[in-house]
PDB file of N, CA, C and O in Angstrom:
ATOM      1  N   UNK A   1     -13.621 -19.980   7.332  1.00  0.00           N
ATOM      2  CA  UNK A   1     -13.802 -18.553   6.902  1.00  0.00           C
ATOM      3  C   UNK A   1     -14.981 -18.733   5.741  1.00  0.00           C
ATOM      4  O   UNK A   1     -15.009 -19.696   4.974  1.00  0.00           O
ATOM      5  N   UNK A   2     -15.782 -17.838   5.739  1.00  0.00           N
ATOM      6  CA  UNK A   2     -16.893 -17.885   4.855  1.00  0.00           C
ATOM      7  C   UNK A   2     -16.412 -17.344   3.580  1.00  0.00           C
ATOM      8  O   UNK A   2     -15.324 -16.773   3.500  1.00  0.00           O
ATOM      9  N   UNK A   3     -17.195 -17.510   2.588  1.00  0.00           N
ATOM     10  CA  UNK A   3     -17.154 -17.071   1.179  1.00  0.00           C
ATOM     11  C   UNK A   3     -16.960 -15.514   1.250  1.00  0.00           C
ATOM     12  O   UNK A   3     -16.063 -14.892   0.681  1.00  0.00           O
ATOM     13  N   UNK A   4     -17.963 -14.980   2.054  1.00  0.00           N
ATOM     14  CA  UNK A   4     -18.046 -13.504   2.148  1.00  0.00           C
ATOM     15  C   UNK A   4     -16.695 -12.841   2.757  1.00  0.00           C
ATOM     16  O   UNK A   4     -16.092 -11.861   2.319  1.00  0.00           O
ATOM     17  N   UNK A   5     -16.416 -13.565   3.776  1.00  0.00           N
ATOM     18  CA  UNK A   5     -14.891 -13.124   4.329  1.00  0.00           C
ATOM     19  C   UNK A   5     -13.875 -13.413   3.317  1.00  0.00           C
ATOM     20  O   UNK A   5     -12.993 -12.555   3.326  1.00  0.00           O
ATOM     21  N   UNK A   6     -13.709 -14.299   2.481  1.00  0.00           N
ATOM     22  CA  UNK A   6     -12.727 -14.407   1.608  1.00  0.00           C
ATOM     23  C   UNK A   6     -12.864 -13.437   0.447  1.00  0.00           C
ATOM     24  O   UNK A   6     -11.835 -12.988  -0.057  1.00  0.00           O
ATOM     25  N   UNK A   7     -14.088 -13.069  -0.029  1.00  0.00           N
ATOM     26  CA  UNK A   7     -14.211 -11.866  -0.868  1.00  0.00           C
ATOM     27  C   UNK A   7     -13.715 -10.641  -0.382  1.00  0.00           C
ATOM     28  O   UNK A   7     -13.045  -9.828  -1.018  1.00  0.00           O
ATOM     29  N   UNK A   8     -14.120 -10.556   0.881  1.00  0.00           N
ATOM     30  CA  UNK A   8     -13.657  -9.058   1.520  1.00  0.00           C
ATOM     31  C   UNK A   8     -12.125  -9.127   1.579  1.00  0.00           C
ATOM     32  O   UNK A   8     -11.516  -8.137   1.176  1.00  0.00           O
ATOM     33  N   UNK A   9     -11.413 -10.210   2.048  1.00  0.00           N
ATOM     34  CA  UNK A   9     -10.174 -10.325   2.346  1.00  0.00           C
ATOM     35  C   UNK A   9      -9.363 -10.095   0.851  1.00  0.00           C
ATOM     36  O   UNK A   9      -8.351  -9.397   0.786  1.00  0.00           O
ATOM     37  N   UNK A  10      -9.906 -10.726  -0.235  1.00  0.00           N
ATOM     38  CA  UNK A  10      -9.451 -10.514  -1.404  1.00  0.00           C
ATOM     39  C   UNK A  10      -9.525  -9.176  -2.024  1.00  0.00           C
ATOM     40  O   UNK A  10      -8.593  -8.687  -2.662  1.00  0.00           O
ATOM     41  N   UNK A  11     -10.753  -8.551  -1.803  1.00  0.00           N
ATOM     42  CA  UNK A  11     -10.964  -7.182  -2.198  1.00  0.00           C
ATOM     43  C   UNK A  11      -9.910  -6.154  -1.525  1.00  0.00           C
ATOM     44  O   UNK A  11      -9.231  -5.336  -2.145  1.00  0.00           O
ATOM     45  N   UNK A  12      -9.914  -6.374  -0.076  1.00  0.00           N
ATOM     46  CA  UNK A  12      -8.780  -5.502   0.563  1.00  0.00           C
ATOM     47  C   UNK A  12      -7.618  -5.579  -0.022  1.00  0.00           C
ATOM     48  O   UNK A  12      -6.992  -4.578  -0.372  1.00  0.00           O
ATOM     49  N   UNK A  13      -7.194  -6.835  -0.197  1.00  0.00           N
ATOM     50  CA  UNK A  13      -5.741  -7.190  -0.713  1.00  0.00           C
ATOM     51  C   UNK A  13      -5.633  -6.512  -2.022  1.00  0.00           C
ATOM     52  O   UNK A  13      -4.759  -5.648  -2.102  1.00  0.00           O
ATOM     53  N   UNK A  14      -6.346  -6.739  -3.039  1.00  0.00           N
ATOM     54  CA  UNK A  14      -6.267  -6.105  -4.183  1.00  0.00           C
ATOM     55  C   UNK A  14      -6.148  -4.576  -4.147  1.00  0.00           C
ATOM     56  O   UNK A  14      -5.373  -4.019  -4.924  1.00  0.00           O
ATOM     57  N   UNK A  15      -6.921  -3.846  -3.236  1.00  0.00           N
ATOM     58  CA  UNK A  15      -6.961  -2.429  -3.111  1.00  0.00           C
ATOM     59  C   UNK A  15      -5.488  -2.043  -2.628  1.00  0.00           C
ATOM     60  O   UNK A  15      -4.813  -1.182  -3.191  1.00  0.00           O
ATOM     61  N   UNK A  16      -5.125  -2.684  -1.663  1.00  0.00           N
ATOM     62  CA  UNK A  16      -3.535  -2.401  -1.144  1.00  0.00           C
ATOM     63  C   UNK A  16      -2.689  -2.551  -2.045  1.00  0.00           C
ATOM     64  O   UNK A  16      -1.869  -1.660  -2.268  1.00  0.00           O
ATOM     65  N   UNK A  17      -2.707  -3.686  -2.738  1.00  0.00           N
ATOM     66  CA  UNK A  17      -1.724  -3.902  -3.901  1.00  0.00           C
ATOM     67  C   UNK A  17      -1.759  -2.676  -5.108  1.00  0.00           C
ATOM     68  O   UNK A  17      -0.730  -2.198  -5.586  1.00  0.00           O
ATOM     69  N   UNK A  18      -2.902  -2.337  -5.435  1.00  0.00           N
ATOM     70  CA  UNK A  18      -2.947  -1.141  -6.390  1.00  0.00           C
ATOM     71  C   UNK A  18      -2.265   0.046  -5.599  1.00  0.00           C
ATOM     72  O   UNK A  18      -1.309   0.658  -6.075  1.00  0.00           O
ATOM     73  N   UNK A  19      -2.790   0.323  -4.411  1.00  0.00           N
ATOM     74  CA  UNK A  19      -2.158   1.526  -3.949  1.00  0.00           C
ATOM     75  C   UNK A  19      -0.773   1.470  -3.721  1.00  0.00           C
ATOM     76  O   UNK A  19      -0.114   2.504  -3.824  1.00  0.00           O
ATOM     77  N   UNK A  20      -0.203   0.328  -3.403  1.00  0.00           N
ATOM     78  CA  UNK A  20       1.314   0.167  -3.322  1.00  0.00           C
ATOM     79  C   UNK A  20       2.017   0.300  -4.598  1.00  0.00           C
ATOM     80  O   UNK A  20       3.128   0.816  -4.717  1.00  0.00           O
ATOM     81  N   UNK A  21       1.247  -0.234  -5.631  1.00  0.00           N
ATOM     82  CA  UNK A  21       2.042  -0.195  -7.014  1.00  0.00           C
ATOM     83  C   UNK A  21       1.902   1.332  -7.585  1.00  0.00           C
ATOM     84  O   UNK A  21       2.769   1.788  -8.330  1.00  0.00           O
ATOM     85  N   UNK A  22       0.834   2.046  -7.218  1.00  0.00           N
ATOM     86  CA  UNK A  22       0.476   3.504  -7.596  1.00  0.00           C
ATOM     87  C   UNK A  22       1.707   4.264  -6.868  1.00  0.00           C
ATOM     88  O   UNK A  22       2.451   5.052  -7.452  1.00  0.00           O
ATOM     89  N   UNK A  23       1.804   3.915  -5.539  1.00  0.00           N
ATOM     90  CA  UNK A  23       2.947   4.752  -4.751  1.00  0.00           C
ATOM     91  C   UNK A  23       4.260   4.724  -5.328  1.00  0.00           C
ATOM     92  O   UNK A  23       5.037   5.678  -5.376  1.00  0.00           O
ATOM     93  N   UNK A  24       4.484   3.381  -5.830  1.00  0.00           N
ATOM     94  CA  UNK A  24       5.830   3.060  -6.352  1.00  0.00           C
ATOM     95  C   UNK A  24       6.045   3.867  -7.546  1.00  0.00           C
ATOM     96  O   UNK A  24       7.157   4.364  -7.729  1.00  0.00           O
ATOM     97  N   UNK A  25       4.980   4.074  -8.481  1.00  0.00           N
ATOM     98  CA  UNK A  25       5.076   4.742  -9.795  1.00  0.00           C
ATOM     99  C   UNK A  25       5.321   6.294  -9.407  1.00  0.00           C
ATOM    100  O   UNK A  25       6.173   6.972  -9.981  1.00  0.00           O
ATOM    101  N   UNK A  26       4.547   6.753  -8.446  1.00  0.00           N
ATOM    102  CA  UNK A  26       4.791   8.380  -7.913  1.00  0.00           C
ATOM    103  C   UNK A  26       6.180   8.484  -7.531  1.00  0.00           C
ATOM    104  O   UNK A  26       6.793   9.432  -8.022  1.00  0.00           O
ATOM    105  N   UNK A  27       6.874   7.615  -6.669  1.00  0.00           N
ATOM    106  CA  UNK A  27       8.109   7.679  -6.077  1.00  0.00           C
ATOM    107  C   UNK A  27       9.145   7.718  -7.406  1.00  0.00           C
ATOM    108  O   UNK A  27      10.073   8.523  -7.479  1.00  0.00           O
ATOM    109  N   UNK A  28       8.883   6.863  -8.297  1.00  0.00           N
ATOM    110  CA  UNK A  28       9.795   6.601  -9.335  1.00  0.00           C
ATOM    111  C   UNK A  28       9.814   7.977 -10.161  1.00  0.00           C
ATOM    112  O   UNK A  28      10.895   8.502 -10.430  1.00  0.00           O
ATOM    113  N   UNK A  29       8.592   8.553 -10.558  1.00  0.00           N
ATOM    114  CA  UNK A  29       8.527   9.609 -11.282  1.00  0.00           C
ATOM    115  C   UNK A  29       9.030  10.756 -10.378  1.00  0.00           C
ATOM    116  O   UNK A  29       9.713  11.541 -11.036  1.00  0.00           O
ATOM    117  N   UNK A  30       8.917  11.078  -9.169  1.00  0.00           N
ATOM    118  CA  UNK A  30       9.456  12.093  -8.370  1.00  0.00           C
ATOM    119  C   UNK A  30      10.979  12.001  -8.439  1.00  0.00           C
ATOM    120  O   UNK A  30      11.637  13.021  -8.646  1.00  0.00           O
ATOM    121  N   UNK A  31      11.576  10.774  -8.265  1.00  0.00           N
ATOM    122  CA  UNK A  31      12.950  10.684  -8.203  1.00  0.00           C
ATOM    123  C   UNK A  31      13.695  11.112  -9.656  1.00  0.00           C
ATOM    124  O   UNK A  31      14.890  11.397  -9.726  1.00  0.00           O
ATOM    125  N   UNK A  32      12.861  11.106 -10.687  1.00  0.00           N
ATOM    126  CA  UNK A  32      13.541  11.265 -11.789  1.00  0.00           C
ATOM    127  C   UNK A  32      13.552  12.821 -12.113  1.00  0.00           C
ATOM    128  O   UNK A  32      14.066  13.301 -13.123  1.00  0.00           O
ATOM    129  N   UNK A  33      12.958  13.489 -11.184  1.00  0.00           N
ATOM    130  CA  UNK A  33      12.853  15.030 -11.273  1.00  0.00           C
ATOM    131  C   UNK A  33      13.892  15.622 -10.625  1.00  0.00           C
ATOM    132  O   UNK A  33      14.140  15.221  -9.487  1.00  0.00           O
ATOM    133  N   UNK A  34      14.675  16.647 -11.184  1.00  0.00           N
ATOM    134  CA  UNK A  34      15.779  17.266 -10.721  1.00  0.00           C
ATOM    135  C   UNK A  34      15.296  18.067  -9.369  1.00  0.00           C
ATOM    136  O   UNK A  34      16.030  17.937  -8.389  1.00  0.00           O
ATOM    137  N   UNK A  35      14.326  18.741  -9.258  1.00  0.00           N
ATOM    138  CA  UNK A  35      13.783  19.565  -8.181  1.00  0.00           C
ATOM    139  C   UNK A  35      12.896  18.822  -7.446  1.00  0.00           C
ATOM    140  O   UNK A  35      11.739  19.238  -7.381  1.00  0.00           O
ATOM    141  N   UNK A  36      13.273  17.551  -6.733  1.00  0.00           N
ATOM    142  CA  UNK A  36      12.542  16.930  -5.899  1.00  0.00           C
ATOM    143  C   UNK A  36      12.359  17.078  -4.611  1.00  0.00           C
ATOM    144  O   UNK A  36      13.379  17.517  -4.079  1.00  0.00           O
ATOM    145  N   UNK A  37      11.482  16.897  -3.871  1.00  0.00           N
ATOM    146  CA  UNK A  37      11.316  17.219  -2.452  1.00  0.00           C
ATOM    147  C   UNK A  37      11.458  15.969  -1.732  1.00  0.00           C
ATOM    148  O   UNK A  37      10.597  15.088  -1.734  1.00  0.00           O
ATOM    149  N   UNK A  38      12.618  15.907  -1.087  1.00  0.00           N
ATOM    150  CA  UNK A  38      13.033  14.698  -0.599  1.00  0.00           C
ATOM    151  C   UNK A  38      12.165  14.136   0.729  1.00  0.00           C
ATOM    152  O   UNK A  38      12.035  12.949   1.029  1.00  0.00           O
ATOM    153  N   UNK A  39      11.618  15.266   1.434  1.00  0.00           N
ATOM    154  CA  UNK A  39      10.777  15.001   2.507  1.00  0.00           C
ATOM    155  C   UNK A  39       9.310  14.229   1.907  1.00  0.00           C
ATOM    156  O   UNK A  39       8.782  13.255   2.444  1.00  0.00           O
ATOM    157  N   UNK A  40       8.857  14.866   0.776  1.00  0.00           N
ATOM    158  CA  UNK A  40       7.743  14.311   0.402  1.00  0.00           C
ATOM    159  C   UNK A  40       8.036  12.759  -0.111  1.00  0.00           C
ATOM    160  O   UNK A  40       7.169  11.912   0.106  1.00  0.00           O
ATOM    161  N   UNK A  41       9.223  12.405  -0.772  1.00  0.00           N
ATOM    162  CA  UNK A  41       9.399  11.190  -0.982  1.00  0.00           C
ATOM    163  C   UNK A  41       9.701  10.172   0.034  1.00  0.00           C
ATOM    164  O   UNK A  41       9.482   8.967  -0.084  1.00  0.00           O
ATOM    165  N   UNK A  42      10.237  10.785   1.067  1.00  0.00           N
ATOM    166  CA  UNK A  42      10.396  10.059   2.323  1.00  0.00           C
ATOM    167  C   UNK A  42       8.985   9.550   3.056  1.00  0.00           C
ATOM    168  O   UNK A  42       8.746   8.450   3.554  1.00  0.00           O
ATOM    169  N   UNK A  43       8.176  10.673   2.953  1.00  0.00           N
ATOM    170  CA  UNK A  43       6.686  10.341   3.333  1.00  0.00           C
ATOM    171  C   UNK A  43       5.988   9.272   2.515  1.00  0.00           C
ATOM    172  O   UNK A  43       5.410   8.324   3.047  1.00  0.00           O
ATOM    173  N   UNK A  44       6.063   9.463   1.148  1.00  0.00           N
ATOM    174  CA  UNK A  44       5.606   8.384   0.319  1.00  0.00           C
ATOM    175  C   UNK A  44       6.149   7.004   0.528  1.00  0.00           C
ATOM    176  O   UNK A  44       5.366   6.056   0.469  1.00  0.00           O
ATOM    177  N   UNK A  45       7.477   6.798   0.777  1.00  0.00           N
ATOM    178  CA  UNK A  45       8.103   5.575   1.054  1.00  0.00           C
ATOM    179  C   UNK A  45       7.653   5.085   2.447  1.00  0.00           C
ATOM    180  O   UNK A  45       7.542   3.867   2.594  1.00  0.00           O
ATOM    181  N   UNK A  46       7.420   5.791   3.344  1.00  0.00           N
ATOM    182  CA  UNK A  46       6.800   5.417   4.588  1.00  0.00           C
ATOM    183  C   UNK A  46       5.415   4.727   4.551  1.00  0.00           C
ATOM    184  O   UNK A  46       5.072   3.712   5.158  1.00  0.00           O
ATOM    185  N   UNK A  47       4.652   5.542   3.658  1.00  0.00           N
ATOM    186  CA  UNK A  47       3.375   5.160   3.371  1.00  0.00           C
ATOM    187  C   UNK A  47       3.142   3.782   2.663  1.00  0.00           C
ATOM    188  O   UNK A  47       2.219   2.988   2.845  1.00  0.00           O
ATOM    189  N   UNK A  48       4.290   3.690   1.745  1.00  0.00           N
ATOM    190  CA  UNK A  48       4.273   2.395   0.905  1.00  0.00           C
ATOM    191  C   UNK A  48       4.799   1.252   1.651  1.00  0.00           C
ATOM    192  O   UNK A  48       4.478   0.110   1.324  1.00  0.00           O
ATOM    193  N   UNK A  49       5.679   1.510   2.748  1.00  0.00           N
ATOM    194  CA  UNK A  49       6.046   0.508   3.669  1.00  0.00           C
ATOM    195  C   UNK A  49       4.859   0.191   4.601  1.00  0.00           C
ATOM    196  O   UNK A  49       4.703  -0.978   4.951  1.00  0.00           O
ATOM    197  N   UNK A  50       4.083   1.068   4.991  1.00  0.00           N
ATOM    198  CA  UNK A  50       3.042   0.734   5.755  1.00  0.00           C
ATOM    199  C   UNK A  50       1.976  -0.191   5.195  1.00  0.00           C
ATOM    200  O   UNK A  50       1.423  -1.058   5.872  1.00  0.00           O
ATOM    201  N   UNK A  51       1.703   0.070   3.811  1.00  0.00           N
ATOM    202  CA  UNK A  51       0.753  -0.600   2.994  1.00  0.00           C
ATOM    203  C   UNK A  51       1.363  -2.031   2.775  1.00  0.00           C
ATOM    204  O   UNK A  51       0.601  -2.997   2.753  1.00  0.00           O
ATOM    205  N   UNK A  52       2.709  -2.193   2.612  1.00  0.00           N
ATOM    206  CA  UNK A  52       3.085  -3.608   2.480  1.00  0.00           C
ATOM    207  C   UNK A  52       3.065  -4.296   3.688  1.00  0.00           C
ATOM    208  O   UNK A  52       2.913  -5.516   3.626  1.00  0.00           O
ATOM    209  N   UNK A  53       3.209  -3.668   4.975  1.00  0.00           N
ATOM    210  CA  UNK A  53       2.752  -4.376   6.275  1.00  0.00           C
ATOM    211  C   UNK A  53       1.330  -4.791   6.205  1.00  0.00           C
ATOM    212  O   UNK A  53       0.980  -5.922   6.542  1.00  0.00           O
ATOM    213  N   UNK A  54       0.526  -3.909   5.780  1.00  0.00           N
ATOM    214  CA  UNK A  54      -1.058  -4.254   5.904  1.00  0.00           C
ATOM    215  C   UNK A  54      -1.121  -5.387   4.735  1.00  0.00           C
ATOM    216  O   UNK A  54      -1.889  -6.312   5.000  1.00  0.00           O
ATOM    217  N   UNK A  55      -0.511  -5.461   3.616  1.00  0.00           N
ATOM    218  CA  UNK A  55      -0.625  -6.563   2.727  1.00  0.00           C
ATOM    219  C   UNK A  55      -0.200  -7.868   3.347  1.00  0.00           C
ATOM    220  O   UNK A  55      -0.748  -8.944   3.113  1.00  0.00           O
ATOM    221  N   UNK A  56       0.921  -7.669   4.237  1.00  0.00           N
ATOM    222  CA  UNK A  56       1.305  -9.018   4.871  1.00  0.00           C
ATOM    223  C   UNK A  56       0.421  -9.488   5.883  1.00  0.00           C
ATOM    224  O   UNK A  56       0.262 -10.690   6.092  1.00  0.00           O
ATOM    225  N   UNK A  57      -0.211  -8.512   6.574  1.00  0.00           N
ATOM    226  CA  UNK A  57      -1.087  -8.960   7.618  1.00  0.00           C
ATOM    227  C   UNK A  57      -2.318  -9.625   7.047  1.00  0.00           C
ATOM    228  O   UNK A  57      -2.718 -10.710   7.472  1.00  0.00           O
ATOM    229  N   UNK A  58      -2.869  -9.001   6.143  1.00  0.00           N
ATOM    230  CA  UNK A  58      -4.133  -9.693   5.325  1.00  0.00           C
ATOM    231  C   UNK A  58      -3.670 -10.996   4.835  1.00  0.00           C
ATOM    232  O   UNK A  58      -4.381 -11.968   5.093  1.00  0.00           O
ATOM    233  N   UNK A  59      -2.556 -11.173   4.148  1.00  0.00           N
ATOM    234  CA  UNK A  59      -2.138 -12.539   3.636  1.00  0.00           C
ATOM    235  C   UNK A  59      -2.033 -13.504   4.842  1.00  0.00           C
ATOM    236  O   UNK A  59      -2.469 -14.651   4.748  1.00  0.00           O
ATOM    237  N   UNK A  60      -1.524 -13.096   5.844  1.00  0.00           N
ATOM    238  CA  UNK A  60      -1.365 -13.990   7.060  1.00  0.00           C
ATOM    239  C   UNK A  60      -2.786 -14.228   7.807  1.00  0.00           C
ATOM    240  O   UNK A  60      -2.900 -15.087   8.681  1.00  0.00           O
ATOM    241  N   UNK A  61      -3.708 -13.517   7.453  1.00  0.00           N
ATOM    242  CA  UNK A  61      -4.981 -13.735   7.965  1.00  0.00           C
ATOM    243  C   UNK A  61      -5.795 -12.730   8.883  1.00  0.00           C
ATOM    244  O   UNK A  61      -7.004 -12.805   9.103  1.00  0.00           O
ATOM    245  N   UNK A  62      -4.914 -11.769   9.386  1.00  0.00           N
ATOM    246  CA  UNK A  62      -5.551 -10.792  10.193  1.00  0.00           C
ATOM    247  C   UNK A  62      -5.576  -9.413   9.367  1.00  0.00           C
ATOM    248  O   UNK A  62      -4.586  -8.739   9.081  1.00  0.00           O
ATOM    249  N   UNK A  63      -6.971  -9.122   9.029  1.00  0.00           N
ATOM    250  CA  UNK A  63      -7.256  -7.887   8.363  1.00  0.00           C
ATOM    251  C   UNK A  63      -6.899  -6.680   9.213  1.00  0.00           C
ATOM    252  O   UNK A  63      -7.506  -6.537  10.274  1.00  0.00           O
ATOM    253  N   UNK A  64      -6.065  -5.883   8.888  1.00  0.00           N
ATOM    254  CA  UNK A  64      -5.567  -4.709   9.842  1.00  0.00           C
ATOM    255  C   UNK A  64      -6.674  -3.693   9.776  1.00  0.00           C
ATOM    256  O   UNK A  64      -7.517  -3.756   8.881  1.00  0.00           O
ATOM    257  N   UNK A  65      -6.693  -2.735  10.723  1.00  0.00           N
ATOM    258  CA  UNK A  65      -7.547  -1.534  10.630  1.00  0.00           C
ATOM    259  C   UNK A  65      -6.823  -0.618   9.634  1.00  0.00           C
ATOM    260  O   UNK A  65      -5.677  -0.211   9.826  1.00  0.00           O
ATOM    261  N   UNK A  66      -7.636  -0.291   8.456  1.00  0.00           N
ATOM    262  CA  UNK A  66      -7.202   0.498   7.509  1.00  0.00           C
ATOM    263  C   UNK A  66      -7.630   1.872   7.633  1.00  0.00           C
ATOM    264  O   UNK A  66      -8.825   2.162   7.691  1.00  0.00           O
ATOM    265  N   UNK A  67      -6.575   2.850   7.681  1.00  0.00           N
ATOM    266  CA  UNK A  67      -6.996   4.272   7.842  1.00  0.00           C
ATOM    267  C   UNK A  67      -7.115   4.818   6.424  1.00  0.00           C
ATOM    268  O   UNK A  67      -6.186   4.781   5.616  1.00  0.00           O
ATOM    269  N   UNK A  68      -8.329   5.330   6.174  1.00  0.00           N
ATOM    270  CA  UNK A  68      -8.711   5.999   4.858  1.00  0.00           C
ATOM    271  C   UNK A  68      -8.411   7.249   4.672  1.00  0.00           C
ATOM    272  O   UNK A  68      -8.711   7.805   3.616  1.00  0.00           O
TER     273      UNK A  68
END
């Protein structure tokens, strides 16, 4: 694997980790609200799980197709 491939992999991994962390913060804040939309939280959790799967794919060597 070339240095450019490693840099790309590292950049993608960092972006995914940031998005995962941000979603975790949003979910935590929404859960603390009394009038929370459970469907919205469920969708955010699914997105967070999808990102976690993408992180694992990148770590294992296969960069997944990322839907922006």
